[in-house]
C-alpha positions as YAML, in Angstrom:
chain: A
units: angstrom
residues:
- id: 1
  name: MET
  ca: [-1.89, 24.16, -12.62]
- id: 2
  name: ASN
  ca: [-3.88, 25.24, -9.64]
- id: 3
  name: LYS
  ca: [-5.72, 22.97, -7.19]
- id: 4
  name: THR
  ca: [-9.02, 23.04, -9.09]
- id: 5
  name: GLU
  ca: [-7.31, 22.19, -12.38]
- id: 6
  name: ILE
  ca: [-5.48, 19.27, -10.75]
- id: 7
  name: VAL
  ca: [-8.72, 17.92, -9.30]
- id: 8
  name: ASP
  ca: [-10.58, 18.44, -12.58]
- id: 9
  name: ARG
  ca: [-7.91, 16.58, -14.53]
- id: 10
  name: TYR
  ca: [-7.09, 13.69, -12.20]
- id: 11
  name: PHE
  ca: [-10.08, 13.04, -9.92]
- id: 12
  name: GLN
  ca: [-11.81, 10.40, -12.08]
- id: 13
  name: GLU
  ca: [-8.57, 8.45, -12.55]
- id: 14
  name: HIS
  ca: [-7.92, 8.30, -8.82]
- id: 15
  name: ARG
  ca: [-11.56, 7.61, -8.00]
- id: 16
  name: ALA
  ca: [-11.24, 4.46, -10.13]
- id: 17
  name: LYS
  ca: [-8.10, 3.43, -8.24]
- id: 18
  name: LEU
  ca: [-9.92, 3.78, -4.92]
- id: 19
  name: LEU
  ca: [-12.74, 1.60, -6.21]
- id: 20
  name: ASP
  ca: [-10.19, -1.01, -7.35]
- id: 21
  name: ILE
  ca: [-8.65, -1.10, -3.88]
- id: 22
  name: ALA
  ca: [-12.08, -1.35, -2.22]
- id: 23
  name: ALA
  ca: [-13.06, -4.23, -4.52]
- id: 24
  name: PHE
  ca: [-9.76, -6.00, -3.84]
- id: 25
  name: LEU
  ca: [-10.21, -5.73, -0.06]
- id: 26
  name: ASP
  ca: [-13.83, -6.91, -0.37]
- id: 27
  name: ARG
  ca: [-12.64, -10.02, -2.25]
- id: 28
  name: VAL
  ca: [-9.94, -10.70, 0.34]
- id: 29
  name: ASP
  ca: [-12.47, -10.35, 3.17]
- id: 30
  name: ARG
  ca: [-15.09, -12.46, 1.39]
- id: 31
  name: TYR
  ca: [-12.78, -15.35, 0.57]
- id: 32
  name: GLY
  ca: [-10.27, -14.98, 3.37]
- id: 33
  name: ASP
  ca: [-9.77, -17.87, 5.74]
- id: 34
  name: GLY
  ca: [-9.31, -15.67, 8.78]
- id: 35
  name: GLU
  ca: [-5.53, -15.70, 8.54]
- id: 36
  name: THR
  ca: [-3.76, -12.35, 8.47]
- id: 37
  name: ASP
  ca: [-1.53, -11.63, 5.49]
- id: 38
  name: PHE
  ca: [1.32, -9.17, 6.05]
- id: 39
  name: ARG
  ca: [0.69, -7.57, 2.65]
- id: 40
  name: ILE
  ca: [-2.92, -6.76, 3.51]
- id: 41
  name: GLU
  ca: [-1.84, -5.41, 6.90]
- id: 42
  name: ALA
  ca: [0.74, -3.23, 5.13]
- id: 43
  name: MET
  ca: [-1.94, -1.98, 2.73]
- id: 44
  name: ARG
  ca: [-4.24, -1.13, 5.64]
- id: 45
  name: ALA
  ca: [-1.41, 0.80, 7.33]
- id: 46
  name: CYS
  ca: [-0.84, 2.71, 4.08]
- id: 47
  name: ILE
  ca: [-4.55, 3.52, 3.83]
- id: 48
  name: GLN
  ca: [-4.40, 4.99, 7.33]
- id: 49
  name: GLU
  ca: [-1.45, 7.12, 6.21]
- id: 50
  name: LEU
  ca: [-3.49, 8.36, 3.24]
- id: 51
  name: LEU
  ca: [-5.92, 9.91, 5.71]
- id: 52
  name: SER
  ca: [-3.17, 12.20, 7.03]
- id: 53
  name: THR
  ca: [-3.35, 15.83, 5.99]
- id: 54
  name: GLU
  ca: [0.40, 16.34, 6.46]
- id: 55
  name: ALA
  ca: [2.62, 16.65, 3.39]
- id: 56
  name: GLY
  ca: [4.96, 13.75, 2.68]
- id: 57
  name: ARG
  ca: [2.40, 10.94, 2.49]
- id: 58
  name: THR
  ca: [4.13, 9.37, -0.52]
- id: 59
  name: GLU
  ca: [7.47, 9.08, 1.28]
- id: 60
  name: ARG
  ca: [5.88, 7.73, 4.47]
- id: 61
  name: ILE
  ca: [3.92, 5.10, 2.52]
- id: 62
  name: LEU
  ca: [7.00, 4.09, 0.55]
- id: 63
  name: LEU
  ca: [8.88, 3.65, 3.83]
- id: 64
  name: LEU
  ca: [6.03, 1.55, 5.26]
- id: 65
  name: LEU
  ca: [6.36, -0.80, 2.28]
- id: 66
  name: SER
  ca: [10.18, -0.84, 2.13]
- id: 67
  name: ASP
  ca: [12.71, -3.08, 3.81]
- id: 68
  name: GLN
  ca: [14.76, -0.75, 6.00]
- id: 69
  name: THR
  ca: [17.49, -3.27, 6.82]
- id: 70
  name: GLU
  ca: [20.98, -2.45, 5.61]
- id: 71
  name: THR
  ca: [22.44, -5.95, 5.79]
- id: 72
  name: PRO
  ca: [21.74, -8.18, 2.78]
- id: 73
  name: ILE
  ca: [20.07, -11.53, 3.40]
- id: 74
  name: GLU
  ca: [22.02, -14.71, 2.69]
- id: 75
  name: ASN
  ca: [19.48, -16.08, 0.23]
- id: 76
  name: ALA
  ca: [15.99, -15.17, -0.86]
- id: 77
  name: GLY
  ca: [13.10, -17.53, -0.24]
- id: 78
  name: THR
  ca: [11.41, -16.46, -3.47]
- id: 79
  name: LYS
  ca: [12.41, -15.18, -6.89]
- id: 80
  name: GLY
  ca: [10.25, -12.07, -6.76]
- id: 81
  name: ALA
  ca: [9.42, -9.23, -4.44]
- id: 82
  name: SER
  ca: [6.29, -9.36, -2.28]
- id: 83
  name: GLY
  ca: [5.65, -5.62, -2.33]
- id: 84
  name: ALA
  ca: [5.70, -5.31, 1.45]
- id: 85
  name: VAL
  ca: [8.07, -6.30, 4.22]
- id: 86
  name: PRO
  ca: [7.32, -9.71, 5.77]
- id: 87
  name: PRO
  ca: [7.07, -9.63, 9.58]
- id: 88
  name: THR
  ca: [10.27, -11.66, 10.01]
- id: 89
  name: MET
  ca: [12.31, -8.73, 8.72]
...
């Protein structure tokens, strides 16, 4: 596929994803209590990375959201992943 074919095929799908993210952030801002959440801060950092024109955005965003430590923690505070690295890491 060429660039035009890619845009023709996938633009609407990704437009919808952008609108979902915008609506999510609007809800967070509307009902937020003023406290900062590390997951929202991570999302905002990823959005800034999306604005880059350099290749490799996917890898850089994945690294922004990934725990880079090599030493395992003794025990987890939760049963599930949070999707972003808490600031204590």
